[in-house]
VEXNUVO-203108 format. One line per 5 residues: for each residue x, y, z of C-alpha. Coordinates in nm, 3 decimals, always signed. Each point is the difference from the previous one (the first is absolute). Example, Ala and Ser with C-alpha at 12.3 -4.5 7.8 and 13.67 -1.06 7.14 Angstrom:
2
+1.230 -0.450 +0.780  +0.137 +0.344 -0.066 .
This chain:
407
-21.916 +9.742 -2.216  +0.296 -0.048 -0.229  +0.180 -0.350 +0.025  +0.368 -0.009 +0.042  +0.189 -0.118 -0.275 .
+0.133 -0.369 +0.042  +0.370 -0.034 +0.041  +0.149 -0.198 -0.289  +0.224 -0.200 +0.250  -0.154 -0.272 +0.220 .
+0.020 -0.008 +0.376  +0.196 -0.330 -0.007  +0.252 +0.160 -0.233  +0.045 +0.297 +0.202  +0.046 -0.200 +0.325 .
+0.264 -0.208 -0.185  +0.190 +0.329 -0.112  -0.033 +0.134 +0.339  +0.098 -0.316 +0.170  +0.324 +0.052 +0.213 .
+0.041 +0.357 -0.080  +0.076 +0.278 +0.233  -0.305 +0.213 -0.031  +0.202 +0.336 +0.074  +0.197 -0.055 -0.337 .
-0.269 -0.160 -0.231  -0.062 +0.337 -0.171  +0.368 +0.099 -0.021  +0.220 -0.011 -0.287  +0.187 -0.331 +0.143 .
-0.324 -0.153 +0.098  -0.274 -0.169 -0.167  -0.082 +0.296 -0.229  +0.372 -0.004 -0.124  -0.015 -0.368 -0.051 .
-0.331 +0.023 -0.193  +0.123 +0.275 -0.217  +0.322 -0.191 -0.088  -0.219 -0.318 -0.077  -0.244 +0.193 -0.207 .
+0.283 +0.189 -0.190  +0.181 -0.314 -0.072  -0.306 -0.189 -0.109  -0.073 +0.293 -0.226  +0.341 +0.009 -0.144 .
-0.031 -0.364 -0.053  -0.333 +0.047 -0.190  +0.166 +0.277 -0.202  +0.263 -0.235 -0.125  -0.250 -0.282 -0.099 .
-0.153 +0.250 -0.225  +0.323 +0.127 -0.138  +0.120 -0.340 -0.092  -0.343 -0.097 -0.128  +0.022 +0.247 -0.293 .
+0.072 -0.130 -0.352  +0.319 +0.164 -0.027  +0.149 -0.121 +0.316  -0.111 -0.355 -0.072  +0.139 +0.036 -0.356 .
+0.347 +0.113 +0.133  -0.020 -0.295 +0.256  +0.031 +0.242 +0.308  -0.071 -0.151 +0.334  +0.052 +0.060 +0.375 .
+0.355 +0.041 +0.127  -0.013 +0.018 +0.378  -0.049 +0.338 +0.207  +0.180 +0.269 +0.134  -0.063 +0.181 +0.317 .
-0.074 +0.371 +0.028  -0.071 +0.244 +0.311  -0.294 +0.205 -0.087  -0.124 +0.304 +0.176  -0.356 +0.028 +0.086 .
-0.224 +0.229 +0.195  +0.014 -0.245 +0.299  +0.364 -0.082 +0.004  +0.266 -0.183 -0.204  -0.082 -0.361 -0.140 .
+0.232 -0.260 -0.161  -0.173 -0.140 -0.338  +0.111 -0.296 -0.183  -0.019 +0.122 -0.361  -0.033 -0.265 -0.279 .
+0.237 +0.019 -0.285  -0.043 -0.139 -0.357  +0.281 -0.155 -0.208  +0.004 +0.267 -0.257  -0.016 +0.274 +0.251 .
-0.293 +0.172 -0.145  -0.249 -0.004 +0.285  -0.081 +0.340 +0.126  -0.242 -0.031 +0.261  -0.288 +0.277 +0.022 .
-0.029 -0.026 +0.403  +0.350 +0.098 +0.066  +0.193 +0.090 -0.334  +0.359 -0.067 -0.041  +0.241 +0.255 +0.163 .
-0.291 +0.107 +0.239  +0.038 -0.066 +0.366  -0.310 +0.181 +0.109  -0.378 -0.111 -0.021  -0.266 +0.223 -0.127 .
-0.126 +0.215 +0.269  +0.343 +0.046 +0.165  +0.082 +0.301 -0.217  -0.324 +0.128 +0.047  +0.065 +0.011 +0.385 .
+0.330 +0.185 -0.035  -0.168 +0.275 -0.222  -0.274 +0.044 +0.263  +0.255 +0.056 +0.274  +0.205 +0.242 -0.223 .
-0.307 +0.204 -0.087  -0.080 +0.063 +0.369  +0.327 +0.171 +0.019  +0.231 -0.281 +0.145  +0.359 +0.026 -0.098 .
+0.167 -0.298 -0.165  +0.197 -0.064 +0.333  -0.338 +0.006 +0.194  -0.163 -0.244 -0.251  +0.313 -0.222 +0.036 .
-0.047 -0.005 +0.389  -0.381 -0.037 -0.019  +0.013 -0.296 -0.265  +0.271 -0.183 +0.231  -0.209 +0.053 +0.305 .
-0.317 -0.112 -0.124  +0.078 -0.283 -0.254  +0.358 -0.089 +0.108  +0.128 +0.070 -0.352  +0.325 +0.217 -0.068 .
-0.060 +0.265 -0.286  +0.271 +0.224 -0.119  -0.088 +0.368 -0.063  +0.108 -0.049 -0.365  -0.278 -0.271 -0.020 .
-0.243 +0.278 +0.143  +0.108 +0.236 -0.244  -0.016 -0.236 -0.304  -0.358 -0.096 +0.114  -0.116 +0.354 +0.020 .
+0.187 +0.111 -0.307  -0.248 -0.245 -0.193  -0.271 +0.262 +0.023  +0.202 +0.264 -0.202  -0.174 -0.131 -0.314 .
-0.336 +0.024 +0.181  +0.084 +0.355 +0.083  +0.116 +0.108 -0.345  -0.338 -0.160 -0.135  -0.194 +0.204 +0.247 .
+0.184 +0.329 -0.090  -0.105 -0.040 -0.348  -0.347 -0.146 +0.017  -0.287 +0.168 -0.194  -0.211 +0.264 +0.215 .
-0.336 +0.099 -0.020  -0.100 +0.257 -0.257  -0.143 +0.237 +0.262  +0.043 +0.074 +0.356  -0.217 +0.223 +0.202 .
+0.241 +0.086 +0.249  +0.395 -0.072 +0.027  +0.195 +0.055 +0.330  +0.356 +0.074 -0.038  +0.244 +0.034 +0.305 .
+0.348 -0.107 +0.088  +0.197 -0.176 +0.281  +0.381 +0.022 +0.076  +0.220 -0.322 +0.026  +0.374 -0.042 +0.025 .
+0.176 -0.155 -0.294  +0.372 -0.042 -0.081  +0.102 +0.204 -0.314  +0.344 +0.016 -0.134  +0.139 -0.098 +0.324 .
-0.205 +0.255 +0.195  -0.335 -0.070 +0.208  -0.239 +0.245 -0.133  -0.344 +0.085 +0.084  -0.207 -0.065 -0.304 .
-0.378 +0.057 -0.063  -0.219 -0.275 -0.066  -0.329 +0.144 -0.175  -0.299 -0.212 -0.015  -0.344 +0.060 -0.175 .
-0.345 -0.125 +0.103  -0.263 +0.015 -0.282  -0.366 +0.002 +0.089  -0.213 -0.140 -0.300  -0.337 +0.122 -0.056 .
-0.116 -0.299 +0.158  +0.164 +0.105 +0.332  +0.261 -0.294 +0.002  +0.338 +0.098 +0.063  +0.319 -0.118 -0.127 .
+0.370 +0.095 +0.018  +0.098 +0.139 -0.336  +0.374 -0.034 +0.046  +0.308 +0.091 +0.207  +0.294 +0.198 -0.115 .
+0.332 +0.076 +0.196  +0.158 +0.319 -0.073  +0.269 +0.212 +0.206  -0.151 +0.344 -0.096  -0.339 +0.074 -0.130 .
-0.070 +0.263 -0.280  -0.212 +0.068 -0.313  +0.219 -0.246 -0.204  -0.048 -0.266 +0.225  -0.380 +0.053 +0.035 .
-0.006 +0.029 -0.390  +0.145 -0.338 -0.038  -0.237 -0.156 +0.252  -0.311 +0.155 -0.164  +0.098 -0.130 -0.341 .
+0.066 -0.338 +0.144  -0.360 -0.005 +0.132  -0.139 +0.125 -0.337  +0.212 -0.282 -0.180  -0.149 -0.262 +0.218 .
-0.338 +0.097 -0.097  -0.122 +0.271 +0.210  -0.165 +0.272 -0.219  -0.156 +0.207 +0.280  +0.038 +0.114 +0.349 .
-0.283 +0.189 +0.150  +0.166 +0.122 +0.332  +0.332 -0.017 +0.099  +0.061 +0.042 +0.394  +0.368 +0.096 +0.109 .
+0.200 +0.130 +0.275  +0.211 +0.293 -0.149  +0.196 -0.245 -0.222  +0.239 +0.231 -0.218  -0.059 +0.028 -0.359 .
-0.298 -0.228 +0.035  -0.284 +0.238 -0.126  +0.189 +0.103 -0.319  +0.076 -0.343 -0.102  -0.350 -0.153 +0.078 .
-0.175 +0.267 -0.214  +0.246 -0.040 -0.273  -0.094 -0.362 -0.038  -0.365 +0.009 +0.135  -0.104 +0.366 -0.079 .
-0.350 -0.050 +0.157  +0.121 -0.114 +0.346  -0.085 +0.195 +0.301  +0.299 +0.008 +0.224  -0.119 +0.031 +0.369 .
+0.250 +0.049 +0.281  -0.066 -0.206 +0.319  -0.194 +0.223 +0.238  +0.099 -0.210 +0.305  +0.369 +0.027 -0.088 .
-0.042 +0.391 -0.003  -0.176 -0.012 +0.342  +0.276 -0.211 +0.129  +0.272 +0.231 -0.133  -0.184 +0.307 +0.166 .
+0.009 -0.197 +0.328  +0.391 -0.011 +0.002  +0.007 +0.378 +0.074  -0.187 -0.028 +0.318  +0.072 -0.150 +0.333 .
-0.169 -0.335 +0.101  -0.240 +0.200 +0.217  -0.105 +0.232 -0.263  -0.053 -0.245 -0.287  -0.359 -0.075 +0.083 .
-0.126 +0.356 +0.018  +0.211 +0.076 -0.324  -0.174 -0.270 -0.187  -0.342 +0.134 +0.120  +0.090 +0.352 -0.147 .
+0.104 -0.173 -0.330  -0.306 -0.206 -0.031  -0.211 +0.268 -0.158  +0.246 +0.018 -0.280  -0.028 -0.363 -0.123 .
-0.356 -0.037 +0.095  -0.106 +0.293 -0.200  -0.289 -0.029 -0.259  +0.198 +0.124 -0.291  +0.347 +0.146 -0.094 .
-0.104 +0.346 +0.072  -0.128 -0.082 +0.347  +0.317 -0.189 +0.055  +0.208 +0.313 -0.102  -0.194 +0.223 +0.210 .
+0.034 -0.244 +0.300  +0.394 -0.010 -0.056  +0.017 +0.386 -0.012  -0.216 +0.005 +0.333  +0.260 -0.263 +0.159 .
+0.289 +0.219 -0.113  -0.154 +0.292 +0.156  -0.083 -0.183 +0.323  +0.254 -0.081 +0.313  +0.117 -0.331 -0.121 .
+0.059 +0.132 -0.372  +0.210 +0.287 +0.168  +0.194 -0.228 +0.229  +0.064 -0.262 -0.271  +0.015 +0.179 -0.354 .
+0.180 -0.271 -0.170  -0.346 -0.208 +0.041  -0.190 +0.213 -0.233  +0.300 +0.044 -0.226  +0.011 -0.390 -0.040 .
-0.355 -0.001 -0.100  +0.013 +0.289 -0.258  +0.319 -0.174 -0.160  -0.199 -0.299 -0.063  -0.327 +0.168 -0.066 .
-0.020 -0.094 -0.361  +0.007 -0.372 +0.084  -0.237 +0.060 +0.302  -0.288 +0.177 -0.162  -0.108 -0.287 -0.235 .
-0.127 -0.180 +0.328  -0.265 +0.275 +0.053  -0.157 -0.059 -0.349  -0.105 -0.368 +0.115  -0.283 -0.079 +0.221 .
+0.030 -0.177 +0.345  -0.022 -0.346 -0.135  +0.296 +0.057 -0.213  +0.203 +0.194 +0.247  -0.005 -0.292 +0.236 .
+0.190 -0.199 -0.266  +0.245 +0.270 -0.098  +0.046 +0.148 +0.324  +0.318 -0.186 +0.106  +0.267 -0.230 -0.142 .
-0.077 -0.221 +0.311  -0.053 -0.299 -0.244  +0.353 +0.019 -0.110  +0.132 +0.108 +0.348  -0.136 -0.315 +0.148 .
+0.167 -0.203 -0.269  +0.338 +0.174 +0.057  -0.033 -0.069 +0.379  -0.033 -0.358 -0.085  +0.293 -0.007 -0.239 .
+0.203 +0.199 +0.277  -0.073 -0.265 +0.238  +0.158 -0.267 -0.243  +0.328 +0.206 -0.078  +0.036 +0.119 +0.359 .
+0.238 -0.281 +0.089  +0.223 +0.024 -0.314  +0.226 +0.288 +0.090  +0.089 +0.046 -0.349  -0.043 -0.183 -0.337 .
+0.297 -0.086 -0.202  -0.155 +0.075 -0.334  -0.323 +0.173 -0.145  -0.096 -0.352 -0.126  +0.005 -0.151 +0.354 .
-0.216 +0.289 +0.132  -0.240 -0.043 -0.280  -0.034 -0.376 +0.081  -0.075 +0.048 +0.367  -0.244 +0.291 -0.064 .
-0.182 -0.197 -0.278  -0.041 -0.314 +0.232  -0.142 +0.240 +0.275  -0.244 +0.144 -0.232  -0.125 -0.333 -0.142 .
-0.062 -0.101 +0.364  -0.187 +0.327 +0.070  -0.214 +0.023 -0.323  -0.121 -0.366 +0.071  -0.247 +0.174 +0.269 .
-0.128 +0.250 -0.261  -0.348 -0.163 -0.099  -0.274 +0.257 +0.010  -0.006 +0.378 -0.078  -0.039 +0.239 +0.276 .
-0.352 +0.066 +0.142  +0.041 +0.357 -0.093  +0.034 -0.085 -0.365  -0.351 -0.108 -0.062  -0.128 +0.365 +0.062 .
+0.299 +0.140 -0.166  -0.047 -0.200 -0.313  -0.318 +0.180 -0.128  +0.180 +0.343 +0.078  +0.296 -0.114 -0.215 .
-0.238 -0.088 -0.296  -0.163 +0.354 +0.029  +0.329 +0.179 +0.028  +0.204 -0.164 -0.272  -0.268 -0.127 -0.221 .
+0.109 -0.267 -0.283  +0.358 -0.001 +0.149  -0.154 -0.179 +0.306  -0.012 -0.373 -0.132  -0.229 -0.143 +0.238 .
-0.013 -0.363 -0.130  +0.370 -0.071 +0.083 .
């Protein structure tokens, strides 16, 4: 049985600290914990001053202590008032709480974490006031969260893997103020699956309208960041996408999302009819090959459901060139490319974060929050999906040397 680690504080010392304290306030910011934090911080500041004044340059300059000044500092537990030592020459800049800073390390991270979960600046203000008794302004919240913009920029241009086995592309809509008007803009996300099966978000792009020029810019950006090959791109009817991707990655197979096609088909039927309609379509997307699938679609078109809803078969035929690649793959690979569920799940989590925002003042504000939400989500992406282990061997056979297994 493992032994408990010994506390660094003696029982006598703890009894002394707790003596006369109200036990209900000991762990609060204005109780023992707050007093200890203040005492430790001031002791550390004093030690920093000793080190500063002990350097050869300060000794030679005849620098020495020159009293102290008080500063109210925001911490994750509340506000504390610190006595900050001063030196005669005014050159002391403590590492613990630097000049002109009024927030302890860790406080900003708490603000950013609340913001990333979709809380508005006013909500965060009320939350911090209620929990910590600290008054922070909406401007402070904005300033703290704006500090991540440099991280977002670095993330957007970071190097990518040379090869992705599958890349899923999809969009969600957010309201952003643009030239005085609130517009619905599309936020496009891409999830790349490496040959190892590990997922990563490749980037996010905000655009009011999509088209071949936009997608060509995105594809050139991915290539410029180091990606030389995409084996399969799974999309949901993005305008201009197939032409753009095959211009930059000519060997990429563009596959439409089968589940999206099924969902679109269901929109024509009443709620009660959807289950039998889906069953009638099943032979199409479960066919063994493209020829069998085309025959099944013709049979569906000639049957009662096809006659009642002719737009269903028409929608499949319109997308047929992007449907038939699916049938060239064995079941193990079909499970991977069957749907854009991976990115839809990501979009759902992002939507939850932006739901309370109403609209964003700028594209940058939207990018900031969405990136923070993405950062929280991808922290949980550790292992490849179970289906990937069976699919990997099939990818190696299907794509040969293009499938670089040792990534």
